[in-house]
N, C-alpha and C positions, 0 to 999 in steps of 0.2 A: 727892074728891082723893086720899084715902088708898088707895082701891081702885085708882085709875089708877096710882099709884106702885107699888103691890104687883104689878100686872100687868107693869109695866116691869121691875122687879127680877127677877121670875120668868123673863121672856124672856131677860134677859142671862145669868142662871145656866144656863138651858137651853143656850144657844149655847156657853157656856164648857165645860160638861160634854161637849157633842157634840164640841167641838174636841179635848178631851183624849182622848176615846175613839178618834178616828180619826187622832190625831197620828202614830202609828207608820207609817202608809202613806197619804199624802195622795192617791195615784193611785186608791185604791179608790173615792173619791167620784166620780171621772170614769168609771172603767172598769166600775163596778158589778160584776155577776157574770159578766163576759165570760171570766174565767179558769176558770169552772166547766166541767167536762166534762159534756156532755149527750148523750143518745142520741136521734137523730131519731125522730120517730113514724112517718115513712114512709121506706122504703128509697130510696136514690138510685140511679137507673138510669144506668149509664155511657153517655156520648155516643158513638154509633156514627159514625165518620168514614170516608167512602168516598173513596178517591182518584179524581179525575176521570179519565175514560177518555182514552186517547191517540187514540182513533178516534171520529169522528162521522159519522153518516149522515143526510142530508137529501134533500129532493126535493119532488115535487109530482105531483098527479093533476089533470088538467084535461079539460074538454070544450069545444071551440070549434065554432061554426057560422058560416056566411057565406051571404048571400043576394044574388045578383047581380040588380039590378032594372033595369039599363039595357041589357042585351044585346038584340040584334035577333033576330027570328025566323030560325032557321037555314035555309039553302038546302038543296035536296035532297042527301042524302048527307052533310051536316054534322051534327055532334053539337049538341045543344041546350044552350047554355051559360046559359040563363036559369034563374032560381030558385035552388034550393039548390045551392051550390057547395062546401060543406064541412060535414061532420058528423064531427068528428075527436076521439076520445078519445086522450089522450097521457099517458105516464108518464115522469117524469124522476127520475133517481137520481144523487146526488153523495156520494162517500166521501172524507173527509179523514183523514189519519193523521199523527201526530207520532212519528217514529222516533228521536228524540234519545236515548232511553234505551238504544237498541241500539248507537248509534254514539257516538263521543267528541264529535262536534260536531252542531249542529242539522241535522236531516234531516226532510223532510216529503214526504207523498204526496198527490196529488189525482187523482181519477178521476170522470168524468161519462159518462152514457149516457142517451139518451132514445129512446122508441119510440112510434110513432103509427100508427093505422089509420083511414083515411078511409072512413066508412060511406056517404058520398054516392053512391059508385059503385054500391053494392048497392041503395040506395034508388031511384036514377033508372034503373038498368040498366047493367051493366058493358059490354054490347055496344054501347052508344051512344057509347063513348069510344074514341079512338085508343089503341093499345097503348102508345105512348111516353108518353102522358099518365098512364095507369094505373100504369105502371112507375115514374113519377117521384113521384106523389103518394099512391097508394093505401096502400102500406106504406112507412113511412119510419123506418128505424133508423139513428141517428147516434151515433157515438162522439165525445164532446166532448173537453175537455182531459183528458189522461192523462199525468202526468209525475211524476218524482222529482227533488226539489231538495235540495241539501245544501251546507253551508258547507265549503269546502276549507281555507281559512285565514281569519284575521280580515279581514273585508271582502270576501272573494272567494267567490262562490257559483256553483255549476254546476247547471243545470236541463236535464234530458234527457227528451224525450217530446213528446206532442202539446200545442201551446201556441198561445195567442192573444196577439199583440203589438199594442198600441194606441199609435200615434205621433200627435203633434199635439194641438191644443187644441179643434178643432171637434167638435161633437156631431152635425152633420148632413151636412157636405161633406168630401170627401177631397182632401188635397193631399200631405202627407208620409206619410199613413197608407196604405201600399201593401204591407205584408208579407203579410197574410192575404187570400185571395180572399173574395168575398161570395156568399151564396145569394140570387140575384136572380130566382128562379122566380115569386115573387109580389111584384113591385116595389111598394114603398110601403106594404105592409101592416104592417111592423114597422120599428123603428129600426135604424141601422147596428150598434149595439152588440149586437144579437141575431142578426145574420146573418153575422158573421165565421166563416169555416171554419177550425178549428184545423189546424195543420201539424206534422208530425214535425220536430223540430229540436234542436240543441244550443245552449244559451244560457249565456253567462258574464257575470256582473255583478261589477263591482268598485266598492265604495263607499268614498269617502274624504271626510270633511267633508260639504259640501252637494252633492257631485258623485257621479253614478253613471255609470260607463262600461259599455256593453253591447256584446257581439259575438255574432252569430248565424251559424250554419251550417245551411242548410235543404236536405236532400237529397230532401225530399218535395215533388214538383211537382204542384200542383193549380191550376186556374183557376176563374173565376167560374162558378157554377151558373146556367145560363140557363133560361128557360121552355122546356119541351119543345115540339116541333113540334105544331101544331094545338091547343095549349092556349089558354086565354083571354088569356094574356099574350104569346103568340107574335105579335109585330108583323109577321113576315115570312110568316105563313101557311104554314109548312112548308118555306119556301125557304132556310132558314138552312143554310149548309154545315157539314160536320163539322169538328171541331177536331183539330189535330195536337198531341199532348201528349208532350213529351220524357219519356223513361224516368226513373224514380227512381234515385238513386245519387249518389255523391260527384262523379262526372264532370260531372253537370249541376246540382250543388248551387247554391243561391242564397246570397249572403252579404250581411250588413248589419251596421251598427254605429251606435251613438248615444252622445251625451254629454249628460246631463241635470243641470241645477243647480237646486235649490230654495232660494229665499232668502225673506226676510221681505217678503211682499206681491207677489212676482213669481217667475217661473221662466223658464228658457231651455233649449232643447234644440237640438242639432245632429245631423243625420242623414245617413247615406250608405248606398246599397244598390246592388247589382248583381244584378238579378232578371229574371225573365221578365215581359213585359207581360201582365197578367191579361186585359185587354180583347182584345188581339190585333188582327189585320187580315187581311182576305181576301188570298189570294195564289194565283195560278194557276201550277201546276207540272205539266208534261206534260199540259196540257189539262184538268186537274182543279182546281177552285177549292175551297180549304179555308181555314180560319182558322188562321194561323200566329201564334205568339207569340214575337216577337223578344226578344233579350236587351237590356235597357235599363239605364242607369246614372242614379241620382238622387242629388243632393246638396241638402240643404235645412235649414231652421231653423224653429223655432216658439217662441212666447213667449206668456205671459199675465201681465197686470198688474192688480192690484186697486186701484181708485180709488174709495173710498167705496162707494156702492151699485152701482158699475159694475165689470165685469170685461172688460177690453179684450184681445182675442185676435188673434194674427196668425200666419200661416204663409207660407212661400215655398219653392219647389222648382224645380230645373232638371233636366229629363229629356232624355237623349240616346239615340239609337238607335231611335226610334219609326219605324214603317212605316205606309204607307197603301196602299189598293187602287188608287187612281187613278194613283199614280206608284210602281210597284213597283221594287224594287232600289235605292231611294233612302232614305237615313235622314233623319229630321227631329229637330230639337230643339224643346222646348216649355218655357216658363217659366210657372209657376203661382204666383199670389199670393192669399192669403185675408185678409180683415179681418172681425172680428166683435166684438160687444159683448153682454154679458148685463147686464140691469138687475134688481136685486133689491129695489128700493125700494118695490114694491107689497106690500100686506099679504098674506102667505102665498102669494105668486106671483112668478114670474120670467118675463121676456120677453127673448128673444134674437133677434138679427139677424146673418146671415152672408152675405157675398158673396165669390165667387171668380172671378178672371179667368184664363183660360188662353190664353196667347199662343203661336201656332204660328209658329216661325221658318221662313224660306224658303217661306212660303205662296205658292201659285200658284192661278190661277183654275181650273185643272183639278180642284182639290179640292172645288169647290162641289158637284159631283155626289154626293159622299159626305156632304154636310152639314157639311163641315169649314170653319170660319171662321178668319180670321187671329186674331181675338179673340173668345172665347166666354165668356159669364158664366153663373154659377149663383147662385141666391138661395135663402135659407131663412129663414123666420120661425117662431119657436116660442113658445108660451105654455104654462106649467105652473103649476098652482095646487092647494093643499091646503085643503079646507074641512071643516066639520062636525067639528071637533076631530080633524082629520087622518084622517077616515074616508073622505072623498070626494076623489079625485085626478083632476083635469081636465087634459087635454093637447090642444093643437091645434098642427098643423104644416102648413105649406104650402111647397112648393119649386117653382122655375121655372128653366128654362134659356132663354137668349136665342135669338131676340128675345122680350122679356118676355111679350108677349101671344100669341105664335105658336109659341114653341119647344116648349111642352109642360111638363107637371109633374103634381103630384098634391097634394091637400089631405086631411088626416086629422084627425078629431076623435074623442076618446074620453073616457069617464068610468068610473073604477074605484071601486067602493064596497066597503069592508071590512064584510062581514056579521058576521064574528066574527074571533077571532084566527086568522090563517092561512087564512081563507076569504074569497074575494073574487069579485065578479062585475064584468065589464067589458063595456061596449057602446059601439058607435061606428059611424062611417061613413067610407069612403074614396071620394073623388071624383077621377077622373082627367081631366086636361086634355090632350086629344090635340093634338099639335103637328107641326111640320114636321121635327123632328129626333129621332133615336134617343136613348134607348130608348122615347120616348113616342109615336112615330108610330103611329097607329092604335089606341091603347089607350083612347080616350075612352069606350068602351062598357062598361068594366069596373067601373063604380061599384058598390059593395057595402056592405051592412050586415053587421056582425059582432058576435058575442056570445061571451063565454068565462066559464065558472065554474071556479075554481081553488082547490084545497085543498093547502096546503103543509104539510110536516112536517119 
């Protein structure tokens, strides 16, 4: 008992002595020796910070091949379209630049170019192909978008150069989307978003709140690129007449405007345009039949509304000034309407359906010979899914024009697999449904397998 009491007394005395020693600076017990100056054992290397570049360069290198397995044996004097139809290396380059440091307001630059050379003509024999076919496909150098865009004042932006304008909500069919022509030389092989042809134009955008107002002036006149005569996709077997293309310049410039509003869960766009008809119509002048492109006027609207797992889409347009071959020197009006829905409720997949009806006003029975109907429908069904931790991308698309089982169309299925970062391989098949109406009349033998390997940088 005496020993225990002695230990207790000794502990109390120790605490009291310790308190008196450190009473002058109570923070020392907390801070310890943090106030001591120490020399680090290893030298500290300053962090090197590099300013991000105002310019970025990207692009891709690819090789694509196609094999036509449904072509018939050629007649005497015709080229053999069976077998290998494409062996095409392609290089794409894109340059983006931020010039805001040079100017007082935001300014940016974008330029794209791609070049391809199809080796299939050398492999199969160049002399076996029509000159127009080789000229169209063998060497293909295209200047993509090339523009300079800058902010003039708060909310007001000017863009000048080669541009692509996408109107509407549809991913597969066109109603209000008529600014840029399409490359239709190989119909159905790629989506609409990859075949728009850029045009030189001046574009002004004004943004206020949820609204964006846009005005376009387009002095660069170009029309759809069609399959060259005697190619696999030439449904007229070389009988297509030449086109009359108005000269470039302000006197023939096309004009368009839109007003777009983006709101919570939905959007609305209004459109107006005075442009040339990209499709055109045959017209006989002085005994010569050529494809003329009349000046047409379009007013339209489009909207998209999100409803849970559904995205409901709609477009409507009224066109005036259209012409036909059967009744020359007579203008026609047409009203187009589109309805569509995307469903995203599937696991890692989306299904969409779209239907468009085109109503030709003042329709007459004489127009049947051109395949023109009073009401014509187009249908599109698409499936897109991502699997294997987003490394496998599956897409299937089928389109038809009325009558549903006889009008014609195509179906395409493909699978893209990411072998590594920025390296992918894609394979698939496109099947054509020959029908009674253009542009699918006589295209049923063009079924093909395709393969592409692509490295992006």
